[in-house]
OpenMM code with the backbone's topology and positions (N, CA, C; nanometers):
from openmm import Vec3, app, unit

residues = "UNK UNK UNK UNK UNK UNK UNK UNK UNK UNK UNK UNK UNK UNK UNK UNK UNK UNK UNK UNK UNK UNK UNK UNK UNK UNK UNK UNK UNK UNK UNK UNK UNK UNK UNK UNK UNK UNK UNK UNK UNK UNK UNK UNK UNK UNK UNK UNK UNK UNK UNK UNK UNK UNK UNK UNK UNK UNK UNK UNK UNK UNK UNK UNK UNK UNK UNK UNK UNK UNK UNK UNK".split()
positions = [
    Vec3(0.0844, -0.1178, 0.0000),
    Vec3(0.0000, 0.0000, 0.0000),
    Vec3(0.0883, 0.1233, 0.0000),
    Vec3(0.0936, 0.1941, -0.1090),
    Vec3(0.1780, 0.3111, -0.1185),
    Vec3(0.1022, 0.4376, -0.0891),
    Vec3(0.1754, 0.5415, -0.0626),
    Vec3(0.1148, 0.6708, -0.0356),
    Vec3(0.1071, 0.7559, -0.1608),
    Vec3(0.1648, 0.7057, -0.2680),
    Vec3(0.1704, 0.7898, -0.3873),
    Vec3(0.2712, 0.9000, -0.3648),
    Vec3(0.2410, 1.0171, -0.4099),
    Vec3(0.3297, 1.1312, -0.3925),
    Vec3(0.3037, 1.1935, -0.2564),
    Vec3(0.3996, 1.1834, -0.1683),
    Vec3(0.3833, 1.2377, -0.0343),
    Vec3(0.3907, 1.3890, -0.0327),
    Vec3(0.4468, 1.4455, -0.1377),
    Vec3(0.4637, 1.5903, -0.1378),
    Vec3(0.5673, 1.6288, -0.0342),
    Vec3(0.5292, 1.7164, 0.0530),
    Vec3(0.6185, 1.7664, 0.1564),
    Vec3(0.6338, 1.6613, 0.2658),
    Vec3(0.7539, 1.6106, 0.2832),
    Vec3(0.7761, 1.5055, 0.3825),
    Vec3(0.7518, 1.5529, 0.5249),
    Vec3(0.7458, 1.6834, 0.5473),
    Vec3(0.7187, 1.7325, 0.6822),
    Vec3(0.5766, 1.6979, 0.7259),
    Vec3(0.4911, 1.6582, 0.6311),
    Vec3(0.3542, 1.6187, 0.6639),
    Vec3(0.3406, 1.4689, 0.6903),
    Vec3(0.4470, 1.3939, 0.6707),
    Vec3(0.4443, 1.2496, 0.6954),
    Vec3(0.4214, 1.2262, 0.8443),
    Vec3(0.3305, 1.1349, 0.8784),
    Vec3(0.3101, 1.1061, 1.0201),
    Vec3(0.3624, 0.9673, 1.0546),
    Vec3(0.3658, 0.9398, 1.1836),
    Vec3(0.4254, 0.8160, 1.2319),
    Vec3(0.3517, 0.6932, 1.1792),
    Vec3(0.2206, 0.7006, 1.1721),
    Vec3(0.1421, 0.5883, 1.1207),
    Vec3(0.1763, 0.5563, 0.9768),
    Vec3(0.1925, 0.6611, 0.8956),
    Vec3(0.2299, 0.6405, 0.7555),
    Vec3(0.3689, 0.5793, 0.7469),
    Vec3(0.4608, 0.6324, 0.8241),
    Vec3(0.5982, 0.5815, 0.8211),
    Vec3(0.6041, 0.4364, 0.8659),
    Vec3(0.5286, 0.4006, 0.9675),
    Vec3(0.5380, 0.2658, 1.0227),
    Vec3(0.4922, 0.1585, 0.9246),
    Vec3(0.4151, 0.1950, 0.8235),
    Vec3(0.3783, 0.0936, 0.7247),
    Vec3(0.5004, 0.0488, 0.6441),
    Vec3(0.6062, 0.1291, 0.6455),
    Vec3(0.7295, 0.0924, 0.5761),
    Vec3(0.8290, 0.0246, 0.6697),
    Vec3(0.7934, 0.0162, 0.7985),
    Vec3(0.8825, -0.0430, 0.8993),
    Vec3(0.8116, -0.1525, 0.9786),
    Vec3(0.7328, -0.2395, 0.9133),
    Vec3(0.6495, -0.3325, 0.9893),
    Vec3(0.7274, -0.4345, 1.0718),
    Vec3(0.8482, -0.4679, 1.0329),
    Vec3(0.9251, -0.5708, 1.1028),
    Vec3(1.0525, -0.5162, 1.1652),
    Vec3(1.0601, -0.3837, 1.1776),
    Vec3(1.1836, -0.3220, 1.2252),
    Vec3(1.1942, -0.3321, 1.3759),
    Vec3(1.3051, -0.3842, 1.4231),
    Vec3(1.3354, -0.3885, 1.5658),
    Vec3(1.4376, -0.2801, 1.5953),
    Vec3(1.4117, -0.2007, 1.6969),
    Vec3(1.5018, -0.0921, 1.7345),
    Vec3(1.5745, -0.1288, 1.8624),
    Vec3(1.6969, -0.0778, 1.8830),
    Vec3(1.7684, 0.0121, 1.7935),
    Vec3(1.8102, -0.0580, 1.6641),
    Vec3(1.8243, 0.0237, 1.5594),
    Vec3(1.8600, -0.0286, 1.4276),
    Vec3(1.9578, 0.0672, 1.3602),
    Vec3(2.0471, 0.0107, 1.2825),
    Vec3(2.1418, 0.0939, 1.2089),
    Vec3(2.0719, 0.1614, 1.0917),
    Vec3(2.1338, 0.2651, 1.0420),
    Vec3(2.0793, 0.3342, 0.9260),
    Vec3(2.0633, 0.2375, 0.8098),
    Vec3(2.1610, 0.1517, 0.7870),
    Vec3(2.1532, 0.0559, 0.6765),
    Vec3(2.0353, -0.0394, 0.6924),
    Vec3(2.0095, -0.0824, 0.8161),
    Vec3(1.8955, -0.1715, 0.8409),
    Vec3(1.7628, -0.1003, 0.8120),
    Vec3(1.7519, 0.0245, 0.8543),
    Vec3(1.6291, 0.1008, 0.8320),
    Vec3(1.6091, 0.1262, 0.6835),
    Vec3(1.7147, 0.1654, 0.6138),
    Vec3(1.7053, 0.1890, 0.4684),
    Vec3(1.6611, 0.0620, 0.3981),
    Vec3(1.7202, -0.0499, 0.4327),
    Vec3(1.6846, -0.1771, 0.3714),
    Vec3(1.5371, -0.2102, 0.3962),
    Vec3(1.4912, -0.1893, 0.5184),
    Vec3(1.3522, -0.2203, 0.5537),
    Vec3(1.2545, -0.1336, 0.4749),
    Vec3(1.2812, -0.0028, 0.4671),
    Vec3(1.1865, 0.0831, 0.3946),
    Vec3(1.1892, 0.0532, 0.2448),
    Vec3(1.3059, 0.0203, 0.1920),
    Vec3(1.3137, -0.0170, 0.0502),
    Vec3(1.2340, -0.1441, 0.0237),
    Vec3(1.2459, -0.2423, 0.1122),
    Vec3(1.1749, -0.3691, 0.0956),
    Vec3(1.0240, -0.3534, 0.1074),
    Vec3(0.9799, -0.2437, 0.1685),
    Vec3(0.8373, -0.2198, 0.1882),
    Vec3(0.7857, -0.1067, 0.1003),
    Vec3(0.8574, -0.0814, -0.0099),
    Vec3(0.8123, 0.0112, -0.1142),
    Vec3(0.7869, 0.1531, -0.0665),
    Vec3(0.8734, 0.2017, 0.0199),
    Vec3(0.8624, 0.3413, 0.0613),
    Vec3(0.8947, 0.4323, -0.0572),
    Vec3(0.8371, 0.5516, -0.0590),
    Vec3(0.8691, 0.6470, -0.1661),
    Vec3(1.0186, 0.6793, -0.1684),
    Vec3(1.0695, 0.7072, -0.2856),
    Vec3(1.2126, 0.7350, -0.3002),
    Vec3(1.2570, 0.8523, -0.2137),
    Vec3(1.1705, 0.9516, -0.1935),
    Vec3(1.2068, 1.0658, -0.1083),
    Vec3(1.2380, 1.0219, 0.0340),
    Vec3(1.1626, 0.9259, 0.0857),
    Vec3(1.1854, 0.8745, 0.2208),
    Vec3(1.3196, 0.8022, 0.2254),
    Vec3(1.3439, 0.7178, 0.1275),
    Vec3(1.4698, 0.6433, 0.1200),
    Vec3(1.5882, 0.7391, 0.1104),
    Vec3(1.5767, 0.8395, 0.0255),
    Vec3(1.6862, 0.9354, 0.0073),
    Vec3(1.7155, 1.0127, 0.1354),
    Vec3(1.6111, 1.0554, 0.2056),
    Vec3(1.6313, 1.1292, 0.3300),
    Vec3(1.7087, 1.0440, 0.4310),
    Vec3(1.6745, 0.9165, 0.4378),
    Vec3(1.7441, 0.8281, 0.5313),
    Vec3(1.8875, 0.8032, 0.4875),
    Vec3(1.9063, 0.7768, 0.3592),
    Vec3(2.0418, 0.7505, 0.3086),
    Vec3(2.1338, 0.8699, 0.3311),
    Vec3(2.0800, 0.9906, 0.3166),
    Vec3(2.1600, 1.1123, 0.3277),
    Vec3(2.1737, 1.1624, 0.4706),
    Vec3(2.1117, 1.0929, 0.5638),
    Vec3(2.1156, 1.1331, 0.7037),
    Vec3(2.2535, 1.1105, 0.7640),
    Vec3(2.2888, 1.1947, 0.8594),
    Vec3(2.4148, 1.1749, 0.9319),
    Vec3(2.3948, 1.0833, 1.0527),
    Vec3(2.2709, 1.0413, 1.0759),
    Vec3(2.2398, 0.9517, 1.1878),
    Vec3(2.2799, 0.8088, 1.1521),
    Vec3(2.3538, 0.7442, 1.2411),
    Vec3(2.3988, 0.6069, 1.2163),
    Vec3(2.3093, 0.5023, 1.2811),
    Vec3(2.2425, 0.5397, 1.3908),
    Vec3(2.1581, 0.4456, 1.4648),
    Vec3(2.0276, 0.5138, 1.5034),
    Vec3(1.9201, 0.4406, 1.4894),
    Vec3(1.7878, 0.4896, 1.5285),
    Vec3(1.7394, 0.4061, 1.6454),
    Vec3(1.6903, 0.4730, 1.7506),
    Vec3(1.6430, 0.4038, 1.8697),
    Vec3(1.4953, 0.3697, 1.8643),
    Vec3(1.4204, 0.4368, 1.7754),
    Vec3(1.2768, 0.4109, 1.7632),
    Vec3(1.2253, 0.4708, 1.6329),
    Vec3(1.1007, 0.4405, 1.6015),
    Vec3(1.0413, 0.4878, 1.4757),
    Vec3(1.0280, 0.6393, 1.4744),
    Vec3(1.0077, 0.7014, 1.5902),
    Vec3(0.9958, 0.8465, 1.5932),
    Vec3(1.1255, 0.9129, 1.5489),
    Vec3(1.2395, 0.8560, 1.5843),
    Vec3(1.3678, 0.9110, 1.5385),
    Vec3(1.3790, 0.8991, 1.3863),
    Vec3(1.3304, 0.7896, 1.3315),
    Vec3(1.3308, 0.7736, 1.1861),
    Vec3(1.2410, 0.8814, 1.1234),
    Vec3(1.1236, 0.9013, 1.1819),
    Vec3(1.0307, 1.0021, 1.1304),
    Vec3(1.0923, 1.1404, 1.1326),
    Vec3(1.1572, 1.1767, 1.2434),
    Vec3(1.2192, 1.3082, 1.2528),
    Vec3(1.3283, 1.3255, 1.1471),
    Vec3(1.4006, 1.2201, 1.1200),
    Vec3(1.5049, 1.2256, 1.0170),
    Vec3(1.4430, 1.2428, 0.8783),
    Vec3(1.3393, 1.1665, 0.8512),
    Vec3(1.2726, 1.1767, 0.7197),
    Vec3(1.2144, 1.3162, 0.6999),
    Vec3(1.1624, 1.3730, 0.8059),
    Vec3(1.1065, 1.5090, 0.7994),
    Vec3(1.2146, 1.6156, 0.7880),
    Vec3(1.3398, 1.5765, 0.8124),
    Vec3(1.4506, 1.6719, 0.8051),
    Vec3(1.4732, 1.7461, 0.9351),
    Vec3(1.4208, 1.6936, 1.0446),
    Vec3(1.4329, 1.7590, 1.1741),
    Vec3(1.5475, 1.7036, 1.2585),
    Vec3(1.6242, 1.6125, 1.1992),
    Vec3(1.7266, 1.5459, 1.2781),
    Vec3(1.8512, 1.5296, 1.1974),
] * unit.nanometer
topology = app.Topology()
chain = topology.addChain("A")
for resn in residues:
    res = topology.addResidue(resn, chain)
    for name in ("N", "CA", "C"):
        topology.addAtom(name, app.Element.getBySymbol(name[0]), res)
């Protein structure tokens, strides 16, 4: 189930993000999170934000969300 064009990622909410992280156990490395969202057909903008992040480890889905939104 895709979101289509998310537009501004600052509007992405935790529920939407979690559909791309259904099997993610935290803490998780950036590579693990990127792999999980790619495997669950996340929009390329979400994948790119994570790949370009300076964060190496995420402790929970909210940290992933803040990174995708560009707040971290």
